[in-house]
C-alpha positions, 0 to 999 in steps of 0.5 A: 435483485435476484441472485441469478442476475448477470452484470452487464458492466464491470462497474456494477456492484451491490450495496447490501448495507450501510447503517449508522448507529450510536451508543448514546441511544438505540436508534439506527439510520439505514442510509443504503438507499440514500447513499450518494458516494462512498470512498474507502482509502487503502495506503501501503504505509498505513495500518488502517483504512480511512474514507468519506461517505456522502448521503442524502438525509431524508429522515432527520438523521442529524437529529437522531444521531446528534453527531459527536465523532463517535458514531458507527458506520457498518457497510457491506457490499459485493458483486452480484456474481460472486459470494464474496463480500466486503463487511467493515465497521467504521467510526465517524471521525468528523462531520465534513459538511451538512448542505441543505438541498430542500426544506426537508433534506440535507446532503451530509458528508462524513469523514470515517476511519476503520474501527481499529484505527479509532480504537488505537487512539484510545490506547497508550502502550508502555510495555517491553517486547522482545523477539524478532520484529514480526513477533513483536508486531504480532504480540502487540496485536494480540495484546490490544486488538481482537480478531487482528493478527499479522500475515507474514510473507517471505520469498514470494517465489516459494509457496511452501505454506505454513498452515495453522488452525486459524488459517484453515478454520477461521479465515475466509481467505484461507486459500490465498493466505496459504500461498503467501504465509511464509516466515518473514525473511527479516535481517534483524535478530531478536531485540528488546523494545520498550514502547515509550508512550505510543499507541499500538499502531505507532509502536508497530510503525516504529518496528516496521521502520526498523525491519529490513529484508535480507537484501536491505529492502524495507518492510511494509505493514498495511491494512487491506479491505480484504480482511481485518489483518495486517500484512507484513511483507518485504518489498523485495518479495512483493516485487518478485511476484508475477502480475495478477493480470499477466496476459490480460493487462489494463489498457489505456488508449484515447482512440480506443476509449472513444470507440469502445462500448460504454457497457459490457465486456469491452470495459473490463480492462479499460483504463478510464483515466491515467496521469503522471503526478509530480515525478522525477525529483532526483534533487529531493532524493539527493538532499535526503542522502538517498542517492550518494552519502556517507554514513556513520553509526557510533556505538558509544558503549564500545567506542566503535564507529561503523562508517560506509559510503552509500551508493544507490547505483550499487544498491540497485544493481544488486536488486534489479535484473539485468533487463531493467534500470533504476527509475532514478538517474544515478549515472549522469555526470556532474564535475565528471563524477556520477550522481550516486558517487557524490557524497551529498550528505553526511549522516551520523547516528548514535547506535549504542550497544550492550544496554541490557546485556550481551545476549539482548540487543536494543532497538538501534543495535547492530554489530557490523557495518553491513547490518547498519548499511541495511538501514540506509538501503531501507530508507533510500528504497522506501523514498524511491518508491514515490519517485515514479508514480502512475495513477489510473482508474479502473472498474471495481470488478478487478479490485474488490477482494474476491478471495483475498487482497487484490490491491495493495502490494500486488503487481499489475501490468499496464499498457499505454498506447502511444503515437503509431504514426511516427513509430512502428512501436505502438506502446508508450514504454515509459508508462507501459510495464509492471507496477506495484499498487501503492494506494487505492481509492475505492469509489462507490456510487449508486450505479458505479464502482471504480478504483483509482490506483496509485502505482509505483516502480523502482525500475523500468525495462531496459530501453523503455525510454529509448524508443527511436524511429523504428523505421530508421533505427530498427528495434532497440 
């Protein structure tokens, strides 16, 4: 189409290229025009992208490719109105199905994984690294991947950028990275880690799990569709960001959906689907020791024991503002004792110190109860993220990376319209609020680009679930 084309629908996009190739021969198969559906998955706990692609085979690609699970898929797509584009190389992971539709055509579905995710499985690491967690991760990336590095962020309320030659000269998303590129606020001091027969991304996962922010919150290390880098962010920093759609939230209303136009600007911020999957499993958190428990970290070298009681209520009171309350119930009484004050689990860990020398710490080593308690906080808060989940589907216009990452880790505002017949308050405050994007499924078909977002939060606004009859009780 001409470059002057103006889209009439926020679901519209341009699939510019989708090509299959193999190193076993010189043939390529262009499936741009026969594409049925492309799904790309982003997950905030994964350092790689995955997906599925379905296309109609009209040119005997099964014979040409002779699929073995090593073929390349190069894709490029973007919006008609902006120069930003998504360009990615995937590797075929598995042929999911081949369904004959006529005597001469088949519908083929392939499972795919991004190139670096596939390459990662071919590499075995046995090497010593030393430094702060972010430095170790960056060094691993430099050792085993080309054109892949770590993007670090500290306090999201500070915007004094650290700009280097790579950011300004080589990265197309330089402006956005300048806002986020902060020295990571890592609680952990430098330590030595000897990677024991792991793939590079497995080693990075180990380092990520060991790292906490200054408040004990976990670090997240994930891949984004925006570029080829890994983002290494403290959860607390992410939660302090302002919503990227502040003042223009995603809105869900079944009544509005029935009367809304099927194309045009009326669809721009409209949620087409919304649901709450399995939630509210506080019992699972209790069983894993994430609500109330006792911890013991034993230093077998010095004969020391670092013991403390973990109380989720106290932890969240330090993390949340006075206007919010935890998404988990920590206050209900059982045998006249709040849930979080019951020591449901006793957890013992060995944390041997002084393995190398006094100046070099090992992976498990910490020399105070406070620093060991950060490990418990990190595990608990990470598990808490999955307790209050909201899934929505929105037009692709708002999630395609235009100038930077627009999905994972970003904060979005959601408004859900509730029953206005019985209450003056028209918003469902349980589902309305600010959420962090946890997973994204980008779905691209020939005429439609939408995204399914899995949203999480660790707190609600105070009073969110206490809407009484406003006509009788007044506002709360």
